[in-house]
ROMI-55928 format. One record per atom (N, C-alpha, C): residue number from 1; residue in one letter; x, y negated, z negated. Coordinates in steps of 0.001 Angstrom, whole numbers. Atoms other than C-alpha are relative to their C-alpha. Example, Ala and Ser with C-alpha at 12.3 -4.5 7.8 and 13.67 -1.06 7.14 Angstrom:
2
+-----+---+---------+---------+---------+
!   k ! r !    east !   north !      up !
+-----+---+---------+---------+---------+
!   1 ! A !     890 !    1190 !       0 !
!   1 ! A !   12300 !    4500 !   -7800 !
!   1 ! A !     900 !   -1200 !       0 !
!   2 ! S !    -820 !    1190 !      60 !
!   2 ! S !   13670 !    1060 !   -7140 !
!   2 ! S !    -770 !   -1090 !    -730 !
+-----+---+---------+---------+---------+
// end
This chain:
172
+-----+---+---------+---------+---------+
!   k ! r !    east !   north !      up !
+-----+---+---------+---------+---------+
!   1 ! X !     725 !    1171 !      53 !
!   1 ! X !     139 !      54 !    -120 !
!   1 ! X !     897 !   -1406 !     373 !
!   2 ! X !    -636 !     955 !    -110 !
!   2 ! X !    2727 !   -2298 !    -546 !
!   2 ! X !     881 !    -367 !    1079 !
!   3 ! X !    -546 !     297 !   -1817 !
!   3 ! X !    4237 !   -1928 !    3107 !
!   3 ! X !    -919 !    -407 !     504 !
!   4 ! X !     955 !     340 !    -526 !
!   4 ! X !    1019 !   -2496 !    4118 !
!   4 ! X !    -202 !   -1712 !    -371 !
!   5 ! X !     342 !    1414 !     593 !
!   5 ! X !     581 !   -5973 !    2028 !
!   5 ! X !    1260 !    -708 !     717 !
!   6 ! X !   -1184 !     447 !    -500 !
!   6 ! X !    4533 !   -6855 !    3196 !
!   6 ! X !    -245 !     -25 !    1320 !
!   7 ! X !    -205 !     412 !   -1065 !
!   7 ! X !    3782 !   -6164 !    6533 !
!   7 ! X !   -1142 !    -965 !     489 !
!   8 ! X !     978 !    1271 !     147 !
!   8 ! X !     602 !   -8346 !    6533 !
!   8 ! X !     508 !   -1422 !    -248 !
!   9 ! X !    -336 !    1288 !     164 !
!   9 ! X !    2374 !  -10862 !    5049 !
!   9 ! X !     938 !    -896 !    1387 !
!  10 ! X !    -656 !     504 !   -1306 !
!  10 ! X !    5214 !  -10960 !    7613 !
!  10 ! X !    -564 !    -441 !    1174 !
!  11 ! X !     636 !     442 !   -1405 !
!  11 ! X !    2632 !  -11013 !   10516 !
!  11 ! X !    -544 !   -1297 !     -12 !
!  12 ! X !     436 !    1233 !     398 !
!  12 ! X !    1024 !  -13772 !    9075 !
!  12 ! X !     596 !   -1323 !     297 !
!  13 ! X !   -1219 !    1113 !     150 !
!  13 ! X !    4091 !  -15801 !    8322 !
!  13 ! X !     400 !    -351 !    1630 !
!  14 ! X !    -387 !     172 !   -1002 !
!  14 ! X !    4912 !  -15272 !   12030 !
!  14 ! X !    -958 !    -891 !    1063 !
!  15 ! X !    1206 !     425 !    -564 !
!  15 ! X !    1815 !  -16604 !   13640 !
!  15 ! X !    -101 !   -1518 !    -463 !
!  16 ! X !     141 !    1675 !      26 !
!  16 ! X !    1803 !  -20225 !   14398 !
!  16 ! X !   -1473 !    -431 !     462 !
!  17 ! X !    1290 !     563 !    -399 !
!  17 ! X !   -1306 !  -22101 !   14310 !
!  17 ! X !     -42 !   -1333 !     365 !
!  18 ! X !    -122 !    1469 !    -555 !
!  18 ! X !   -1319 !  -25005 !   16418 !
!  18 ! X !   -1388 !    -589 !     214 !
!  19 ! X !    1584 !     577 !    -158 !
!  19 ! X !   -4475 !  -27174 !   16471 !
!  19 ! X !     428 !   -1398 !      47 !
!  20 ! X !    -237 !    1253 !    -380 !
!  20 ! X !   -4104 !  -30822 !   17774 !
!  20 ! X !   -1182 !    -507 !     178 !
!  21 ! X !    1188 !    1080 !    -513 !
!  21 ! X !   -7135 !  -33313 !   17789 !
!  21 ! X !     763 !   -1061 !     372 !
!  22 ! X !    -146 !    1253 !    -331 !
!  22 ! X !   -4986 !  -36033 !   18955 !
!  22 ! X !     -64 !     168 !    1702 !
!  23 ! X !      70 !      32 !   -1553 !
!  23 ! X !   -5419 !  -37048 !   22654 !
!  23 ! X !     635 !   -1224 !     316 !
!  24 ! X !    -896 !    1087 !    -279 !
!  24 ! X !   -2641 !  -38684 !   24084 !
!  24 ! X !     128 !     -17 !    1753 !
!  25 ! X !     -84 !     429 !   -1244 !
!  25 ! X !   -2340 !  -40197 !   27694 !
!  25 ! X !    1074 !    -889 !     268 !
!  26 ! X !   -1034 !     783 !    -280 !
!  26 ! X !     175 !  -42360 !   29474 !
!  26 ! X !    -431 !    -997 !    1102 !
!  27 ! X !     369 !     992 !   -1043 !
!  27 ! X !     -97 !  -45243 !   31856 !
!  27 ! X !    1351 !    -631 !     563 !
!  28 ! X !   -1012 !     701 !    -716 !
!  28 ! X !    2102 !  -46892 !   34310 !
!  28 ! X !     -64 !   -1424 !     405 !
!  29 ! X !      -2 !    1216 !     249 !
!  29 ! X !    2780 !  -50294 !   33521 !
!  29 ! X !     332 !    -759 !    1530 !
!  30 ! X !    -527 !     333 !   -1077 !
!  30 ! X !    4357 !  -51028 !   36713 !
!  30 ! X !    -979 !     -28 !    1191 !
!  31 ! X !    1272 !    -172 !    -822 !
!  31 ! X !    1587 !  -49948 !   38738 !
!  31 ! X !   -1078 !   -1078 !      30 !
!  32 ! X !    1151 !     823 !     446 !
!  32 ! X !   -1023 !  -51916 !   36825 !
!  32 ! X !     496 !   -1353 !     327 !
!  33 ! X !    -622 !    1307 !    -284 !
!  33 ! X !    1039 !  -55058 !   37305 !
!  33 ! X !     -71 !       8 !    1454 !
!  34 ! X !    -398 !     521 !   -1581 !
!  34 ! X !    1540 !  -54718 !   40969 !
!  34 ! X !   -1674 !     549 !     800 !
!  35 ! X !    1215 !      18 !    -459 !
!  35 ! X !   -1754 !  -53323 !   42092 !
!  35 ! X !   -1400 !    -197 !    -670 !
!  36 ! X !    1122 !     219 !     474 !
!  36 ! X !   -4378 !  -54417 !   39927 !
!  36 ! X !    -231 !   -1655 !     593 !
!  37 ! X !     176 !    1339 !    -542 !
!  37 ! X !   -5918 !  -57679 !   41121 !
!  37 ! X !     676 !   -1194 !    -614 !
!  38 ! X !    -716 !    1064 !     674 !
!  38 ! X !   -4842 !  -60055 !   38407 !
!  38 ! X !    1715 !     -94 !      65 !
!  39 ! X !   -1664 !    -277 !     -43 !
!  39 ! X !   -1251 !  -58455 !   38419 !
!  39 ! X !     259 !    -355 !    1351 !
!  40 ! X !    -543 !     562 !   -1474 !
!  40 ! X !   -1058 !  -58821 !   42186 !
!  40 ! X !     -35 !   -1260 !      81 !
!  41 ! X !     164 !    1639 !      68 !
!  41 ! X !   -2110 !  -62357 !   41795 !
!  41 ! X !    1166 !    -804 !    -616 !
!  42 ! X !   -1083 !     957 !     850 !
!  42 ! X !     418 !  -63313 !   39211 !
!  42 ! X !    1159 !     108 !     806 !
!  43 ! X !   -1535 !    -174 !    -910 !
!  43 ! X !    3283 !  -61553 !   41244 !
!  43 ! X !     -68 !    -937 !    1280 !
!  44 ! X !    -226 !     725 !   -1309 !
!  44 ! X !    2255 !  -63276 !   44609 !
!  44 ! X !      79 !   -1595 !    -334 !
!  45 ! X !     -46 !    1535 !     322 !
!  45 ! X !    1918 !  -66820 !   42674 !
!  45 ! X !    1372 !     149 !    -333 !
!  46 ! X !    -973 !     553 !     224 !
!  46 ! X !    5255 !  -66341 !   41105 !
!  46 ! X !    1197 !     292 !    1373 !
!  47 ! X !   -1042 !    -101 !   -1202 !
!  47 ! X !    6951 !  -65281 !   44628 !
!  47 ! X !     100 !    -877 !     643 !
!  48 ! X !      64 !    1065 !    -640 !
!  48 ! X !    5617 !  -68173 !   45852 !
!  48 ! X !     591 !   -1235 !    -499 !
!  49 ! X !    -839 !     701 !    1233 !
!  49 ! X !    6964 !  -70167 !   43003 !
!  49 ! X !    1325 !    -202 !     650 !
!  50 ! X !   -1362 !      25 !    -170 !
!  50 ! X !   10153 !  -68905 !   43701 !
!  50 ! X !     363 !    -204 !    1286 !
!  51 ! X !    -108 !     879 !   -1367 !
!  51 ! X !   10220 !  -69303 !   47559 !
!  51 ! X !     131 !   -1401 !     -36 !
!  52 ! X !      21 !    1422 !    -352 !
!  52 ! X !    9483 !  -72570 !   47166 !
!  52 ! X !    1398 !    -736 !    -658 !
!  53 ! X !   -1395 !     217 !     605 !
!  53 ! X !   12355 !  -73045 !   44606 !
!  53 ! X !     987 !     142 !     941 !
!  54 ! X !   -1025 !    -569 !    -987 !
!  54 ! X !   14677 !  -71188 !   46854 !
!  54 ! X !     408 !    -911 !    1184 !
!  55 ! X !    -293 !     974 !   -1581 !
!  55 ! X !   13931 !  -73193 !   49915 !
!  55 ! X !     331 !   -1562 !    -454 !
!  56 ! X !    -395 !    1366 !     322 !
!  56 ! X !   14378 !  -76678 !   48014 !
!  56 ! X !    1820 !     321 !    -407 !
!  57 ! X !   -1338 !    -234 !     110 !
!  57 ! X !   17821 !  -75285 !   46825 !
!  57 ! X !     752 !      45 !    1249 !
!  58 ! X !    -554 !     -90 !   -1026 !
!  58 ! X !   18592 !  -74375 !   50274 !
!  58 ! X !     444 !   -1511 !     973 !
!  59 ! X !     -82 !    1186 !    -732 !
!  59 ! X !   17811 !  -77600 !   51853 !
!  59 ! X !     962 !   -1123 !   -1008 !
!  60 ! X !    -926 !    1039 !     767 !
!  60 ! X !   19695 !  -79683 !   48848 !
!  60 ! X !    1697 !     663 !     156 !
!  61 ! X !   -1185 !    -605 !    -443 !
!  61 ! X !   22600 !  -77272 !   49829 !
!  61 ! X !     662 !    -482 !    1430 !
!  62 ! X !    -433 !     723 !   -1182 !
!  62 ! X !   22617 !  -78294 !   53268 !
!  62 ! X !     313 !   -1091 !    -137 !
!  63 ! X !    -424 !    1253 !      52 !
!  63 ! X !   22605 !  -81526 !   52505 !
!  63 ! X !    1375 !    -650 !    -562 !
!  64 ! X !   -1319 !     260 !     509 !
!  64 ! X !   25500 !  -81268 !   50301 !
!  64 ! X !    1319 !     565 !     910 !
!  65 ! X !    -906 !    -654 !   -1114 !
!  65 ! X !   27512 !  -79214 !   53072 !
!  65 ! X !     275 !    -964 !     847 !
!  66 ! X !    -218 !    1164 !    -731 !
!  66 ! X !   26782 !  -82123 !   55341 !
!  66 ! X !     833 !   -1189 !    -537 !
!  67 ! X !   -1038 !    1024 !     659 !
!  67 ! X !   28203 !  -84673 !   53027 !
!  67 ! X !    1444 !     625 !    -115 !
!  68 ! X !   -1229 !    -846 !     358 !
!  68 ! X !   31189 !  -82476 !   52271 !
!  68 ! X !     851 !    -178 !    1544 !
!  69 ! X !    -508 !     212 !   -1634 !
!  69 ! X !   31818 !  -82290 !   56413 !
!  69 ! X !     194 !   -1412 !    -106 !
!  70 ! X !    -254 !    1105 !    -179 !
!  70 ! X !   31400 !  -85910 !   56460 !
!  70 ! X !    1046 !    -603 !    -604 !
!  71 ! X !    -870 !     508 !     771 !
!  71 ! X !   33620 !  -86570 !   53641 !
!  71 ! X !    1276 !     274 !     628 !
!  72 ! X !   -1197 !    -771 !    -163 !
!  72 ! X !   36307 !  -84332 !   54905 !
!  72 ! X !     402 !    -774 !    1624 !
!  73 ! X !    -174 !     497 !   -1045 !
!  73 ! X !   35955 !  -85942 !   58549 !
!  73 ! X !     585 !   -1195 !     -66 !
!  74 ! X !    -147 !    1458 !     139 !
!  74 ! X !   36622 !  -89370 !   57304 !
!  74 ! X !    1637 !      77 !    -665 !
!  75 ! X !   -1153 !    -173 !     994 !
!  75 ! X !   39987 !  -88130 !   55368 !
!  75 ! X !     847 !    -893 !     935 !
!  76 ! X !    -811 !     638 !    -593 !
!  76 ! X !   41921 !  -89920 !   58393 !
!  76 ! X !    -107 !   -1278 !     219 !
!  77 ! X !     502 !    1559 !    -478 !
!  77 ! X !   39801 !  -92863 !   58686 !
!  77 ! X !     305 !    -799 !   -1373 !
!  78 ! X !      20 !     948 !    1062 !
!  78 ! X !   39809 !  -94047 !   55091 !
!  78 ! X !    1404 !     172 !    -808 !
!  79 ! X !   -1158 !    -377 !     503 !
!  79 ! X !   42563 !  -94629 !   52749 !
!  79 ! X !     165 !     726 !   -1115 !
!  80 ! X !     150 !    -891 !     732 !
!  80 ! X !   43442 !  -92390 !   50173 !
!  80 ! X !    -516 !    -146 !   -1425 !
!  81 ! X !     927 !     640 !    1045 !
!  81 ! X !   41657 !  -94217 !   47320 !
!  81 ! X !   -1217 !     383 !      83 !
!  82 ! X !    1241 !     180 !    -670 !
!  82 ! X !   38600 !  -94538 !   49285 !
!  82 ! X !    -199 !    1691 !      -3 !
!  83 ! X !     253 !   -1810 !      25 !
!  83 ! X !   38645 !  -90315 !   50066 !
!  83 ! X !      22 !     319 !   -1181 !
!  84 ! X !      98 !    -839 !    1576 !
!  84 ! X !   39474 !  -89590 !   46442 !
!  84 ! X !   -1258 !    -314 !    -633 !
!  85 ! X !    1196 !     839 !     895 !
!  85 ! X !   36504 !  -92057 !   45128 !
!  85 ! X !   -1035 !    1128 !     753 !
!  86 ! X !     973 !    -676 !    -900 !
!  86 ! X !   34302 !  -90211 !   47995 !
!  86 ! X !       3 !    1817 !    -547 !
!  87 ! X !    -193 !   -1028 !     521 !
!  87 ! X !   35538 !  -86672 !   46689 !
!  87 ! X !    -503 !     107 !   -1122 !
!  88 ! X !     847 !     -12 !    1598 !
!  88 ! X !   34729 !  -87279 !   43102 !
!  88 ! X !   -1523 !     -33 !    -196 !
!  89 ! X !    1393 !     -19 !    -110 !
!  89 ! X !   31428 !  -88568 !   44080 !
!  89 ! X !    -692 !    1310 !     580 !
!  90 ! X !     516 !    -726 !    -546 !
!  90 ! X !   30746 !  -85477 !   46095 !
!  90 ! X !     -30 !    1302 !   -1133 !
!  91 ! X !     -77 !    -877 !    1045 !
!  91 ! X !   31965 !  -83257 !   43247 !
!  91 ! X !    -902 !    -242 !   -1384 !
!  92 ! X !    1390 !     110 !     968 !
!  92 ! X !   29263 !  -85003 !   40793 !
!  92 ! X !    -744 !     478 !     497 !
!  93 ! X !    1554 !    -571 !    -685 !
!  93 ! X !   26519 !  -84354 !   43080 !
!  93 ! X !     106 !    1502 !     -88 !
!  94 ! X !    -313 !   -1564 !      64 !
!  94 ! X !   27929 !  -80644 !   43443 !
!  94 ! X !    -487 !     556 !   -1201 !
!  95 ! X !     450 !    -574 !    1581 !
!  95 ! X !   27754 !  -80459 !   39458 !
!  95 ! X !   -1098 !    -168 !    -246 !
!  96 ! X !    1613 !      72 !     283 !
!  96 ! X !   24475 !  -81799 !   39266 !
!  96 ! X !    -750 !     846 !     794 !
!  97 ! X !     637 !   -1019 !    -836 !
!  97 ! X !   23139 !  -79732 !   41896 !
!  97 ! X !      75 !    1246 !    -802 !
!  98 ! X !      66 !   -1305 !     869 !
!  98 ! X !   24574 !  -76556 !   39976 !
!  98 ! X !    -879 !    -115 !   -1256 !
!  99 ! X !     952 !     110 !    1357 !
!  99 ! X !   23205 !  -77909 !   36604 !
!  99 ! X !   -1477 !     222 !     351 !
! 100 ! X !    1286 !      51 !    -730 !
! 100 ! X !   19902 !  -78656 !   38348 !
! 100 ! X !    -479 !    1698 !     149 !
! 101 ! X !    -212 !   -1334 !    -352 !
! 101 ! X !   20013 !  -75131 !   39808 !
! 101 ! X !    -345 !     708 !   -1228 !
! 102 ! X !     196 !   -1050 !     984 !
! 102 ! X !   20586 !  -73408 !   36629 !
! 102 ! X !    -862 !    -247 !    -949 !
! 103 ! X !    1087 !      17 !     862 !
! 103 ! X !   17969 !  -75127 !   34624 !
! 103 ! X !   -1262 !     551 !     683 !
! 104 ! X !    1583 !    -472 !    -852 !
! 104 ! X !   15151 !  -74584 !   37353 !
! 104 ! X !      98 !    1469 !    -189 !
! 105 ! X !    -154 !   -1424 !     206 !
! 105 ! X !   16361 !  -71081 !   37624 !
! 105 ! X !    -280 !     775 !   -1460 !
! 106 ! X !     567 !    -587 !    1101 !
! 106 ! X !   16108 !  -70656 !   33884 !
! 106 ! X !   -1336 !    -314 !    -666 !
! 107 ! X !    1698 !     408 !     142 !
! 107 ! X !   12528 !  -72479 !   33411 !
! 107 ! X !    -775 !     802 !     764 !
! 108 ! X !    1223 !   -1044 !    -816 !
! 108 ! X !   11362 !  -70075 !   36208 !
! 108 ! X !    -189 !    1714 !    -548 !
! 109 ! X !     299 !   -1265 !     420 !
! 109 ! X !   12394 !  -67072 !   34466 !
! 109 ! X !    -471 !     -38 !   -1459 !
! 110 ! X !     716 !     163 !    1163 !
! 110 ! X !   11027 !  -68383 !   31297 !
! 110 ! X !   -1437 !     268 !     336 !
! 111 ! X !    1643 !    -125 !    -685 !
! 111 ! X !    7376 !  -68977 !   33210 !
! 111 ! X !     145 !    1457 !       0 !
! 112 ! X !     189 !   -1367 !    -615 !
! 112 ! X !    8094 !  -65534 !   34681 !
! 112 ! X !    -447 !    1022 !   -1067 !
! 113 ! X !      -1 !    -620 !    1280 !
! 113 ! X !    8592 !  -64027 !   31192 !
! 113 ! X !   -1230 !    -177 !   -1000 !
! 114 ! X !    1242 !     -80 !     800 !
! 114 ! X !    5809 !  -65569 !   29400 !
! 114 ! X !   -1385 !     446 !     887 !
! 115 ! X !     759 !    -254 !    -929 !
! 115 ! X !    3452 !  -65166 !   32326 !
! 115 ! X !    -372 !    1386 !    -193 !
! 116 ! X !    -152 !   -1847 !     -83 !
! 116 ! X !    4151 !  -61274 !   32381 !
! 116 ! X !    -723 !     262 !   -1467 !
! 117 ! X !     421 !    -399 !    1655 !
! 117 ! X !    3787 !  -61248 !   28388 !
! 117 ! X !   -1297 !    -113 !    -401 !
! 118 ! X !    1314 !     110 !      79 !
! 118 ! X !     722 !  -62929 !   28384 !
! 118 ! X !   -1142 !    1075 !     861 !
! 119 ! X !     852 !   -1055 !    -483 !
! 119 ! X !    -980 !  -60550 !   30846 !
! 119 ! X !     263 !    1363 !    -554 !
! 120 ! X !    -345 !   -1490 !     495 !
! 120 ! X !     714 !  -57571 !   29069 !
! 120 ! X !    -816 !     152 !   -1388 !
! 121 ! X !     733 !    -173 !    1115 !
! 121 ! X !   -1167 !  -58683 !   26281 !
! 121 ! X !   -1484 !    -127 !      67 !
! 122 ! X !    1424 !    -333 !    -254 !
! 122 ! X !   -4531 !  -59022 !   27812 !
! 122 ! X !    -324 !    1497 !     180 !
! 123 ! X !     257 !   -1479 !    -333 !
! 123 ! X !   -3638 !  -55398 !   28893 !
! 123 ! X !    -445 !     325 !   -1052 !
! 124 ! X !     269 !    -940 !    1435 !
! 124 ! X !   -2922 !  -54304 !   25472 !
! 124 ! X !   -1175 !    -296 !    -755 !
! 125 ! X !    1583 !     -66 !     341 !
! 125 ! X !   -6512 !  -55499 !   24337 !
! 125 ! X !    -942 !     919 !     588 !
! 126 ! X !     765 !    -816 !   -1082 !
! 126 ! X !   -7797 !  -53404 !   27340 !
! 126 ! X !     515 !    1220 !    -867 !
! 127 ! X !    -567 !   -1249 !     580 !
! 127 ! X !   -5766 !  -50423 !   25809 !
! 127 ! X !    -597 !     398 !   -1174 !
! 128 ! X !     502 !    -383 !    1279 !
! 128 ! X !   -7027 !  -50844 !   22279 !
! 128 ! X !   -1305 !     487 !     272 !
! 129 ! X !    1744 !    -341 !    -266 !
! 129 ! X !  -10783 !  -50889 !   23537 !
! 129 ! X !     181 !    1217 !     625 !
! 130 ! X !      64 !   -1245 !    -953 !
! 130 ! X !  -10017 !  -47945 !   26000 !
! 130 ! X !      92 !    1039 !   -1173 !
! 131 ! X !    -286 !    -834 !     661 !
! 131 ! X !   -8622 !  -46038 !   23455 !
! 131 ! X !    -838 !     415 !   -1059 !
! 132 ! X !     916 !    -187 !     855 !
! 132 ! X !  -11408 !  -46525 !   20819 !
! 132 ! X !   -1164 !     453 !     693 !
! 133 ! X !     962 !    -306 !    -754 !
! 133 ! X !  -13885 !  -45933 !   23390 !
! 133 ! X !      90 !    1732 !     473 !
! 134 ! X !     -39 !   -1158 !    -382 !
! 134 ! X !  -12285 !  -42461 !   24432 !
! 134 ! X !     790 !     784 !    -781 !
! 135 ! X !    -544 !    -854 !    1241 !
! 135 ! X !  -11083 !  -41198 !   21037 !
! 135 ! X !    1592 !     246 !     481 !
! 136 ! X !   -1603 !     -37 !    -271 !
! 136 ! X !   -7337 !  -41762 !   22297 !
! 136 ! X !     837 !    -390 !   -1243 !
! 137 ! X !    -874 !      76 !    1352 !
! 137 ! X !   -4546 !  -41127 !   19385 !
! 137 ! X !     902 !   -1201 !     688 !
! 138 ! X !   -1113 !     889 !    -472 !
! 138 ! X !   -1876 !  -42609 !   21806 !
! 138 ! X !    -199 !     -10 !    1766 !
! 139 ! X !    -163 !     268 !   -1559 !
! 139 ! X !    -965 !  -44310 !   25131 !
! 139 ! X !    1285 !    -265 !      47 !
! 140 ! X !   -1555 !     -41 !    -316 !
! 140 ! X !    2551 !  -44001 !   26321 !
! 140 ! X !      -8 !    -696 !    1443 !
! 141 ! X !    -251 !     418 !   -1194 !
! 141 ! X !    4202 !  -45783 !   28849 !
! 141 ! X !     615 !     721 !     915 !
! 142 ! X !    -346 !   -1085 !    -910 !
! 142 ! X !    5113 !  -43757 !   31933 !
! 142 ! X !    1368 !    -187 !      88 !
! 143 ! X !   -1764 !     220 !     -63 !
! 143 ! X !    8802 !  -45300 !   32015 !
! 143 ! X !     379 !     705 !    -937 !
! 144 ! X !   -1068 !    -769 !    1005 !
! 144 ! X !    9669 !  -44033 !   28626 !
! 144 ! X !    -756 !    1451 !     -67 !
! 145 ! X !      20 !   -1082 !      64 !
! 145 ! X !    8361 !  -40669 !   29318 !
! 145 ! X !     905 !    1064 !     776 !
! 146 ! X !    -954 !    -598 !   -1265 !
! 146 ! X !   10400 !  -37827 !   30952 !
! 146 ! X !   -1044 !     813 !    1139 !
! 147 ! X !    1068 !   -1208 !   -1007 !
! 147 ! X !    7202 !  -35137 !   32251 !
! 147 ! X !   -1316 !    -391 !    -728 !
! 148 ! X !    1292 !     -27 !     658 !
! 148 ! X !    3602 !  -35325 !   31561 !
! 148 ! X !    -950 !     836 !    1165 !
! 149 ! X !    1106 !    -464 !   -1233 !
! 149 ! X !     538 !  -33541 !   33358 !
! 149 ! X !    -359 !   -1226 !     282 !
! 150 ! X !    1001 !    1025 !    -588 !
! 150 ! X !   -1140 !  -35821 !   35760 !
! 150 ! X !   -1190 !    -186 !    -354 !
! 151 ! X !    1326 !     193 !     663 !
! 151 ! X !   -4262 !  -35204 !   34004 !
! 151 ! X !     197 !    -986 !    -830 !
! 152 ! X !      35 !     753 !     888 !
! 152 ! X !   -2911 !  -37208 !   31582 !
! 152 ! X !     -57 !   -1581 !     174 !
! 153 ! X !    -593 !    1226 !    -765 !
! 153 ! X !   -1968 !  -40121 !   33629 !
! 153 ! X !   -1689 !    -874 !     206 !
! 154 ! X !     959 !     618 !      61 !
! 154 ! X !   -4903 !  -42821 !   32995 !
! 154 ! X !      60 !   -1458 !     873 !
! 155 ! X !     132 !    1225 !    -461 !
! 155 ! X !   -3797 !  -45583 !   34989 !
! 155 ! X !    -619 !    -427 !     936 !
! 156 ! X !     992 !     408 !    -983 !
! 156 ! X !   -6175 !  -45843 !   37698 !
! 156 ! X !   -1239 !    -420 !    -485 !
! 157 ! X !     970 !     405 !     823 !
! 157 ! X !   -8840 !  -45933 !   35284 !
! 157 ! X !     272 !   -1358 !    -875 !
! 158 ! X !    -371 !    1426 !     919 !
! 158 ! X !   -7024 !  -48976 !   33277 !
! 158 ! X !    -110 !    -615 !     832 !
! 159 ! X !    -338 !     905 !    -894 !
! 159 ! X !   -6620 !  -50586 !   36619 !
! 159 ! X !   -1424 !    -531 !     405 !
! 160 ! X !    1313 !     682 !    -315 !
! 160 ! X !  -10401 !  -50743 !   37423 !
! 160 ! X !    -488 !    -573 !   -1384 !
! 161 ! X !     490 !     637 !    1201 !
! 161 ! X !  -11039 !  -51726 !   33878 !
! 161 ! X !     446 !   -1854 !     -45 !
! 162 ! X !    -525 !    1001 !     -15 !
! 162 ! X !   -8592 !  -54556 !   34313 !
! 162 ! X !    -438 !    -964 !    1180 !
! 163 ! X !     373 !     928 !   -1057 !
! 163 ! X !   -9872 !  -55738 !   37631 !
! 163 ! X !   -1467 !    -556 !    -388 !
! 164 ! X !    1339 !     615 !     945 !
! 164 ! X !  -13538 !  -55960 !   35824 !
! 164 ! X !     456 !    -983 !    -950 !
! 165 ! X !     251 !     802 !    1162 !
! 165 ! X !  -12533 !  -57554 !   33005 !
! 165 ! X !    1073 !   -1458 !      92 !
! 166 ! X !    -712 !    1191 !    -371 !
! 166 ! X !   -9809 !  -60209 !   34124 !
! 166 ! X !      19 !    -637 !    1253 !
! 167 ! X !     248 !     433 !   -1620 !
! 167 ! X !  -10994 !  -62151 !   36781 !
! 167 ! X !     889 !    -853 !     639 !
! 168 ! X !   -1180 !     859 !    -801 !
! 168 ! X !   -8244 !  -64808 !   37378 !
! 168 ! X !     737 !    -322 !   -1107 !
! 169 ! X !   -1122 !     246 !     958 !
! 169 ! X !   -5080 !  -65330 !   35739 !
! 169 ! X !    1034 !   -1042 !     406 !
! 170 ! X !    -851 !    1403 !    -783 !
! 170 ! X !   -3472 !  -68900 !   35868 !
! 170 ! X !    1455 !     177 !    -581 !
! 171 ! X !   -1482 !     278 !     427 !
! 171 ! X !     -31 !  -69949 !   35849 !
! 171 ! X !     337 !   -1014 !     -27 !
! 172 ! X !    -417 !    1076 !     606 !
! 172 ! X !    1356 !  -72864 !   34148 !
! 172 ! X !     665 !    -713 !    1817 !
+-----+---+---------+---------+---------+
// end
């Protein structure tokens, strides 16, 4: 009888009971940003703003290049002092251009980060509502996952909700 109890005890120890009431899903945040209507609108507006900034810089750079060519062409015509004065003025303009460019790019990057952050905060509230309505314990970002069943991907459902709940997203 002791042998039977010992065998029964060992048998029950080796059985692993796995019961999980947790519902876990994942979403592709990049896909939400690029394919949802408000996300695509944000990216389009940011790209337009970036292209406008780049075009302005190209124009300014072209003007500075023309000034440089003009100053170099005057090297033999002007006296050494006048030539050096023109060169130092050009250097100051170039330094101002570089400083301005650095500041504008920094401001654009801040705008881009703030806009994306605001959009993600709105999406986060959608995640909370979605998880409460569907009894979901955890929502993971697809980026931080190695592998997962495709049935656990709720990105398309979230995109539908984002498209209906966020009508327009404005950028400063």
